[in-house]
C-alpha positions as CSV (number, residue, x, y, z in Angstrom):
1,X,-70.3,172.0,68.0
2,X,-67.1,172.8,66.2
3,X,-64.2,171.5,68.3
4,X,-60.7,172.4,67.1
5,X,-57.4,171.1,68.3
6,X,-54.2,173.2,68.0
7,X,-51.0,171.2,67.4
8,X,-47.4,172.2,66.7
9,X,-45.0,170.5,64.4
10,X,-41.7,170.6,62.7
11,X,-39.4,168.9,60.2
12,X,-36.6,166.5,61.4
13,X,-33.9,169.2,61.8
14,X,-36.3,171.8,63.3
15,X,-35.6,174.4,60.7
16,X,-39.3,174.4,59.6
17,X,-41.9,174.8,62.3
18,X,-45.6,175.1,62.0
19,X,-48.9,175.1,63.9
20,X,-52.1,173.5,62.7
21,X,-55.7,173.9,63.8
22,X,-57.4,170.5,63.3
23,X,-61.2,170.4,63.2
24,X,-61.3,166.7,63.7
25,X,-58.1,166.3,65.7
26,X,-56.4,163.2,64.3
27,X,-59.6,161.5,63.1
28,X,-58.9,162.2,59.4
29,X,-55.7,160.1,59.3
30,X,-55.1,158.3,56.0
31,X,-52.7,156.8,53.6
32,X,-52.9,156.8,49.8
33,X,-51.9,154.3,47.1
34,X,-50.7,156.8,44.5
35,X,-47.2,156.3,43.2
36,X,-45.8,159.2,45.3
37,X,-47.6,158.3,48.6
38,X,-46.6,154.6,48.2
39,X,-42.9,155.7,48.0
40,X,-43.2,158.4,50.7
41,X,-45.0,156.1,53.2
42,X,-46.4,158.9,55.3
43,X,-49.6,159.0,57.3
44,X,-51.4,162.3,56.8
45,X,-54.2,164.2,58.6
46,X,-56.3,166.9,57.0
47,X,-56.3,170.6,57.9
48,X,-58.0,173.6,56.2
49,X,-55.8,176.0,54.3
50,X,-56.6,178.6,56.9
51,X,-55.7,176.1,59.7
52,X,-52.0,175.9,59.0
53,X,-49.4,178.5,59.9
54,X,-45.7,178.2,59.1
55,X,-44.1,179.9,62.1
56,X,-40.4,179.4,61.1
57,X,-38.5,178.5,58.0
58,X,-41.1,179.0,55.3
59,X,-38.2,180.1,53.0
60,X,-36.6,176.7,53.5
61,X,-39.6,174.8,52.1
62,X,-39.3,173.4,48.7
63,X,-42.1,171.7,46.8
64,X,-42.8,169.0,44.3
65,X,-45.7,168.4,41.8
66,X,-46.3,165.5,39.5
67,X,-48.9,164.1,37.2
68,X,-51.8,166.7,37.1
69,X,-49.8,169.2,39.2
70,X,-52.8,169.8,41.4
71,X,-51.2,168.5,44.6
72,X,-48.2,170.4,45.9
73,X,-45.9,168.5,48.3
74,X,-43.7,170.5,50.7
75,X,-40.3,169.4,52.1
76,X,-37.6,171.0,54.2
77,X,-34.7,171.8,51.9
78,X,-32.2,171.1,54.8
79,X,-33.3,167.6,56.1
80,X,-35.6,166.5,53.2
81,X,-38.6,165.7,55.4
82,X,-42.1,165.9,53.9
83,X,-44.1,168.2,56.2
84,X,-47.4,168.7,54.3
85,X,-49.1,168.9,50.9
86,X,-52.0,170.7,49.3
87,X,-54.4,167.9,48.5
88,X,-55.4,167.1,45.0
89,X,-58.9,165.7,46.0
90,X,-59.7,168.7,48.2
91,X,-57.9,171.9,47.2
92,X,-59.2,173.7,50.3
93,X,-57.1,171.4,52.6
94,X,-53.6,170.5,53.4
95,X,-52.5,167.0,54.3
96,X,-50.0,167.1,57.2
97,X,-47.5,164.4,57.9
98,X,-48.5,163.2,61.4
99,X,-44.9,162.2,62.1
100,X,-44.0,165.9,62.1
101,X,-46.6,166.8,64.7
102,X,-45.1,167.1,68.2
103,X,-45.8,164.0,70.3
104,X,-47.5,162.0,67.5
105,X,-46.2,159.0,65.7
106,X,-47.7,157.0,62.8
107,X,-47.3,154.0,65.1
108,X,-49.8,155.6,67.5
109,X,-52.7,154.3,65.4
110,X,-53.7,150.7,65.4
111,X,-55.4,151.1,62.0
112,X,-55.0,153.7,59.3
113,X,-57.5,153.8,56.3
114,X,-55.8,153.6,52.9
115,X,-57.5,155.3,50.0
116,X,-57.1,154.5,46.3
117,X,-55.0,157.2,44.8
118,X,-54.3,155.1,41.7
119,X,-58.0,155.4,40.8
120,X,-58.1,159.0,42.2
121,X,-61.6,160.5,42.8
122,X,-60.8,163.4,40.5
123,X,-60.2,160.9,37.6
124,X,-63.2,158.5,38.2
125,X,-66.2,160.7,38.6
126,X,-65.7,161.7,42.3
127,X,-65.8,158.2,43.7
128,X,-63.6,158.0,46.8
129,X,-62.5,154.4,47.1
130,X,-61.0,152.8,50.2
131,X,-58.2,150.5,49.1
132,X,-57.7,148.8,52.5
133,X,-56.4,149.3,56.0
134,X,-52.9,149.6,57.3
135,X,-52.6,147.9,60.7
136,X,-49.9,148.2,63.4
137,X,-49.7,145.5,66.0
138,X,-47.0,146.3,68.5
139,X,-44.9,143.5,69.8
140,X,-45.4,142.8,73.5
């Protein structure tokens, strides 16, 4: 059975708003070790290209590409927050910043799988390597 969850989100200043339709809700959370993701530090969740709708402020989005140019990272041009990106390893999906989803925080997850973006699957014969696990242990 295909169970989908609709979630709303926005950038920090609220100028860019969007809705996503997640097939696996938040079960596809991940981090990546590539140079850009290391610096950005976001936790992302996957959504199909047809599962994301920008409802406000699309004209305010700016994008950034690097290295192969396959991944396209989108940011609000007013507040600078990364909202989503078109994935390099799966061009039929966006990665969405979970911190931009209403009511969701990256600190809601005790463990987040971290994938090896330095040895990217597209560069090493399709092997998707897990680099480790990011853990959050809240103080009592």
